[in-house]
C-alpha positions in Angstrom: 1.7 7.8 29.2 1.7 10.8 31.4 4.2 12.5 29.1 2.1 11.6 26.0 -1.1 13.0 27.5 0.8 16.2 28.4 2.0 16.5 24.8 -1.4 15.6 23.2 -3.5 18.5 21.9 -6.8 18.7 20.1 -5.0 19.7 17.0 -2.7 16.7 17.0 -5.5 14.3 17.9 -7.6 15.7 15.1 -4.8 15.3 12.6 -4.2 11.8 13.8 -7.8 10.8 13.2 -7.7 12.5 9.8 -4.6 10.6 8.8 -6.3 7.3 9.7 -9.5 8.1 7.8 -7.7 9.3 4.7 -5.2 6.4 4.8 -7.9 3.8 5.2 -10.6 5.1 2.8 -8.3 6.1 0.0 -6.9 2.6 -0.6 -8.9 -0.1 1.3 -10.4 -1.1 -2.0 -6.9 -1.7 -3.4 -6.1 -3.9 -0.5 -9.2 -6.1 -0.8 -8.8 -6.4 -4.6 -5.1 -7.4 -4.1 -5.9 -10.1 -1.5 -8.8 -11.4 -3.6 -6.6 -11.6 -6.8 -4.1 -13.9 -5.1 -6.8 -16.4 -3.9 -8.0 -15.1 -0.5 -11.6 -16.1 0.5 -13.9 -13.4 1.9 -13.3 -14.7 5.4 -9.5 -14.6 4.9 -9.8 -11.1 3.5 -11.8 -9.9 6.5 -9.4 -11.6 8.9 -6.3 -10.3 7.1 -7.7 -6.7 6.8 -8.6 -6.6 10.5 -5.2 -8.0 11.6 -3.5 -5.5 9.2 -5.3 -2.6 10.8 -4.5 -3.8 14.3 -0.8 -4.5 13.7 0.1 -1.5 11.6 -1.8 0.7 14.0 -0.1 -0.7 17.1 3.3 -0.8 15.4 3.0 2.9 14.4 1.9 4.0 17.8 4.6 2.0 19.5 7.4 3.3 17.2 6.1 6.9 17.7 6.1 6.6 21.4 9.5 4.9 21.5 11.2 7.4 19.3 9.1 10.5 20.1 8.9 11.1 16.4 5.7 10.9 14.2 6.5 7.5 12.6 3.4 6.6 10.7 2.9 3.0 9.4 0.6 1.8 6.7 -0.1 -1.0 4.3 1.8 -1.0 1.0 -0.6 0.4 -1.5 1.8 -0.2 -4.4 2.3 -3.7 -3.1 -1.4 -4.3 -3.0 -1.7 -3.0 -6.5 1.0 -5.5 -7.4 -1.1 -8.3 -6.0 -4.2 -7.0 -7.9 -2.2 -7.3 -11.2 -1.5 -11.0 -10.6 -3.5 -14.3 -10.6 -3.8 -16.7 -7.8 -0.7 -18.8 -7.4 -0.9 -22.6 -7.9 -0.7 -23.1 -4.1 -3.6 -20.7 -3.4 -3.6 -18.1 -0.7 -1.3 -20.1 1.5 1.4 -19.7 -1.1 0.8 -15.9 -1.1 1.0 -15.9 2.7 4.3 -17.7 2.4 5.5 -14.8 0.2 4.2 -12.3 2.7 6.1 -14.0 5.5 9.3 -14.0 3.4 8.8 -10.3 2.5 8.6 -9.5 6.3 11.7 -11.5 6.9 13.6 -9.7 4.2 12.6 -6.3 5.6 14.0 -7.5 9.0 17.2 -8.6 7.3 17.4 -5.1 5.7 17.3 -3.7 9.2 20.0 -6.0 10.6 22.2 -6.1 7.5 22.6 -2.7 5.9 24.0 -3.9 2.6 20.6 -5.4 1.7 18.9 -2.0 2.2 21.7 -0.3 0.2 21.3 -2.9 -2.6 17.6 -1.7 -3.0 18.7 1.9 -3.2 21.2 1.0 -5.9 18.4 -0.1 -8.3 18.2 3.0 -10.6 15.3 5.1 -9.6 13.9 5.3 -13.1 13.8 1.5 -13.3 12.1 1.2 -9.9 9.6 3.9 -10.8 8.9 2.2 -14.2 8.2 -1.1 -12.5 5.8 0.6 -10.1 4.1 2.5 -13.0 3.8 -0.8 -14.9 2.1 -2.4 -11.9 -0.3 0.5 -11.5 -1.1 0.9 -15.2 -3.8 -1.8 -15.5 -5.6 -0.6 -12.4 -5.5 3.0 -13.6 -7.3 1.9 -16.8 -10.2 0.5 -14.7 -12.1 3.8 -14.5 -12.1 4.1 -18.3 -13.3 0.4 -18.6 -16.0 1.1 -16.0 -17.3 4.1 -18.0 -17.9 1.7 -20.9 -19.4 -1.2 -18.9 -21.4 0.5 -16.1 -21.6 4.2 -17.2 -24.6 4.9 -14.9 -22.5 4.2 -11.9 -19.0 5.0 -13.1 -19.8 8.5 -14.4 -20.9 9.8 -10.9 -17.8 8.2 -9.3 -15.4 9.8 -11.7 -17.1 13.1 -11.5 -17.0 13.0 -7.7 -13.3 12.3 -7.9 -12.7 15.2 -10.3 -14.8 17.8 -8.4 -13.6 16.9 -4.9 -10.0 16.7 -6.2 -10.3 20.2 -7.7 -10.9 21.8 -4.3 -9.3 19.3 -1.8 -7.1 16.7 -3.5 -6.5 14.7 -0.2 -10.2 13.7 -0.1 -10.7 12.9 -3.8 -10.0 9.1 -3.5 -12.1 8.7 -0.3 -15.0 10.6 -2.0 -14.7 8.4 -5.1 -14.9 5.3 -2.8 -17.9 6.7 -1.0 -19.5 7.3 -4.4 -18.8 3.7 -5.5 -20.3 2.3 -2.2 -23.3 4.5 -2.7 -23.8 3.1 -6.2 -23.5 -0.4 -4.8 -26.2 0.4 -2.2 -28.4 1.8 -4.9 -27.9 -1.3 -7.0 -28.9 -3.5 -4.0 -25.4 -5.0 -3.5 -23.6 -5.6 -0.2 -24.5 -7.4 2.9 -25.8 -6.5 6.3 -23.2 -4.3 8.1 -21.8 -5.8 11.3 -19.5 -3.6 13.4 -17.3 -6.2 15.0 -13.9 -7.8 14.8 -14.4 -10.7 12.3 -13.3 -14.2 13.1 -9.5 -14.4 12.7 -8.4 -17.2 10.4 -5.0 -18.9 10.6 -3.5 -19.4 7.2 -0.7 -22.0 7.1 2.0 -20.7 4.8 3.4 -22.7 1.9 6.5 -22.0 -0.1 7.3 -22.5 -3.7 10.0 -20.7 -5.6 7.7 -19.4 -8.4 5.4 -17.6 -5.9 8.4 -16.3 -3.9 9.8 -14.8 -7.1 6.5 -13.5 -8.5 5.2 -12.1 -5.2 7.7 -12.1 -2.4 10.7 -10.5 -4.2 8.7 -7.7 -6.1 6.7 -7.0 -3.0 9.9 -6.5 -1.0 11.4 -4.2 -3.6 8.2 -2.2 -4.1 7.7 -1.9 -0.3 11.3 -0.7 0.3 11.6 1.5 -2.8 8.0 3.0 -2.8 7.2 3.0 0.9 10.0 2.6 3.4 12.7 4.7 1.8 10.3 7.6 0.7 8.7 7.4 4.2 12.1 8.0 5.8 12.7 10.8 3.3 9.5 12.6 4.1 10.2 12.4 7.8 13.8 13.7 7.2 12.4 16.8 5.3 10.6 17.7 8.6 13.8 17.2 10.6 13.1 13.7 11.9 16.0 11.2 11.5 14.3 7.9 12.3 16.7 5.0 13.1 16.2 2.5 10.3 17.2 -0.7 12.3 14.3 -0.6 14.8 11.9 0.7 12.2 12.6 -2.1 9.7 12.8 -4.8 12.5 9.4 -3.7 13.9 7.6 -3.5 10.6 9.2 -6.6 9.2 8.6 -8.6 12.3 4.9 -7.5 12.5 4.5 -8.3 8.8 5.9 -11.8 9.3 3.7 -12.5 12.3 0.5 -11.1 10.9 0.9 -12.9 7.6 -0.1 -16.1 9.5 -3.6 -14.5 9.9 -3.8 -13.6 6.2 -2.4 -10.0 6.5 -0.2 -8.5 3.8 2.9 -6.3 4.5 3.2 -3.5 7.0 5.6 -0.7 6.2 6.4 3.0 6.9 3.8 5.3 5.5 4.9 7.5 2.6 1.8 9.3 1.4 0.2 10.1 4.7 3.5 10.5 6.6 3.5 14.3 6.0 0.2 14.7 7.6 1.5 13.8 11.1 5.0 15.2 10.5 4.0 18.6 9.2 3.1 21.8 11.1 -0.7 21.1 10.8 -0.2 18.3 13.4 1.3 20.7 16.0 3.2 23.9 16.0 6.0 22.3 18.1 7.8 19.6 16.2 8.7 17.6 19.4 5.0 17.1 20.1 3.9 15.9 16.6 4.5 12.3 17.5 1.2 12.4 19.3 -0.7 12.7 16.0 1.0 9.5 14.7 0.1 7.7 18.0 -3.6 8.8 17.6 -3.6 7.6 14.0 -2.2 4.2 15.0 -4.7 3.8 17.7 -7.5 4.8 15.3 -6.5 2.1 12.9 -6.3 -0.5 15.6 -9.5 0.5 17.6 -11.8 1.7 14.9 -10.9 0.5 11.4 -10.1 -3.1 12.4 -13.8 -3.3 13.4 -14.9 -2.2 9.9 -13.1 -5.0 8.2 -16.1 -7.3 7.8 -18.2 -4.4 6.5 -15.6 -3.3 4.0 -15.0 -6.8 2.8 -18.7 -7.6 2.5 -19.4 -4.5 0.5 -16.5 -4.8 -1.8 -16.6 -8.5 -2.5 -20.4 -8.3 -3.1 -20.1 -5.4 -5.6 -19.4 -5.2 -9.3 -15.7 -5.9 -9.5 -15.1 -3.2 -12.2 -16.7 -0.5 -10.1 -14.4 -1.2 -7.1 -11.5 -1.5 -9.5 -12.4 1.9 -10.8 -12.4 3.4 -7.3 -9.1 1.8 -6.6 -7.7 3.0 -10.0 -8.7 6.6 -9.2 -6.8 6.3 -5.9 -3.7 5.3 -7.8 -3.7 7.9 -10.6 -1.5 10.2 -8.6 1.1 7.6 -7.7 1.1 6.3 -11.3 1.8 9.8 -12.7 4.6 10.4 -10.2 6.2 7.0 -11.0 5.9 7.4 -14.7 7.4 10.9 -14.5 10.3 9.7 -12.4 10.8 6.8 -14.9 11.2 9.0 -18.1 12.6 12.2 -16.6 16.3 11.2 -17.2 17.0 10.8 -20.9 20.0 8.5 -20.2 17.8 6.1 -18.3 14.7 6.4 -20.4 15.2 3.3 -22.6 15.8 0.9 -19.6 12.8 2.5 -17.8 10.6 2.0 -20.8 11.7 -1.6 -21.2 10.8 -2.1 -17.5 7.4 -0.4 -17.9 6.4 -2.2 -21.0 7.3 -5.7 -19.8 5.7 -5.1 -16.4 2.5 -3.6 -17.8 2.1 -6.4 -20.4 1.3 -9.0 -17.7 3.9 -11.3 -19.2 4.4 -14.5 -17.3 7.0 -17.2 -17.8 7.4 -20.4 -15.8 4.8 -19.1 -13.4 6.8 -16.0 -12.6 5.0 -12.7 -13.0 5.6 -9.6 -15.1 7.0 -7.4 -12.3 10.1 -9.6 -11.9 10.7 -9.9 -15.6 10.2 -6.1 -16.1 12.8 -5.4 -13.4 15.2 -7.9 -15.1 14.6 -6.4 -18.6 15.3 -2.9 -17.3 18.5 -3.9 -15.5 19.7 -5.8 -18.6 19.1 -2.8 -20.9 20.7 -0.5 -18.3 23.8 -2.6 -18.2 24.0 -2.9 -22.0 23.7 0.9 -22.4 25.6 2.0 -19.4 28.9 2.5 -21.3 27.2 4.4 -24.0 25.8 7.1 -21.7 
């Protein structure tokens, strides 16, 4: 602790707080939408969101202190978009929690048994990107749908996103969420704010193969391919070689434990990782870990207390307006995923097959479209591999 305080500076503390604010406000609506879609009650959402902030904050702070590297952790925004594209499983939220627990266990296995992690990296990147783009597609249409259904509220939200993004892209999604919340308040929606840790609700997991294939397996693939591996890559570009075994064991173990209180998956941050790892956090690279520690403590100490407020506002609001705010936050990741999917001409047909099946919402035997999209892409890839 004495070493940490000696390394801490006002610059790194400020960047750590900024990282937490941007990470939370830019995608909290996606998290709440995702949990609600797979059957969570408002109480379970508030509990899960609070535990998620606590565990990912403490996990990130602990990893950063242990490695002396800016290891930021976050929730899986693409994974939450996956949940938002699904319907509640037959077993309710307890079945979804069982899938979260298995996802955490698989991440731990990837840390202990390197072939599993390497297997994920062997999925062709265009196919993985196409699956993510298909997952995000429906949510990214929500702003357009909102313009038709509630134009008086949607137009200011979209304009806020465009104008703020023109000058400071990092704040575009938080500004859009603030505009949506302002519209809700104007419309008389939302409850009385209560700044406190909500009651934590234990959710007994249940397991059925359909939910594990529809939620658990795609969530693991999306988390590894869109969060953990890119997060390690971002850190590597700034000269930080994070050991994967402790990182995956910590995030996977935390995910498995916190799932019992309704929380979805914790993983390495990808989008916000550069904030703590870059020169804006500190001029000296060996002291930038303090920014990640401050970000983690901010998640745990501040944003966990806002869970009841955020859940109350979002669940009491017009669903399409919150989906619009969430969709605007995902436009950038959608564009990047789609570009990565179609960039290589030799992989374009398998990627398009993956995208179309995933975006269609196709379901067979209770197994969702993300799994079938991945299967379709891999089948087409194998059929055409000799022709390229």
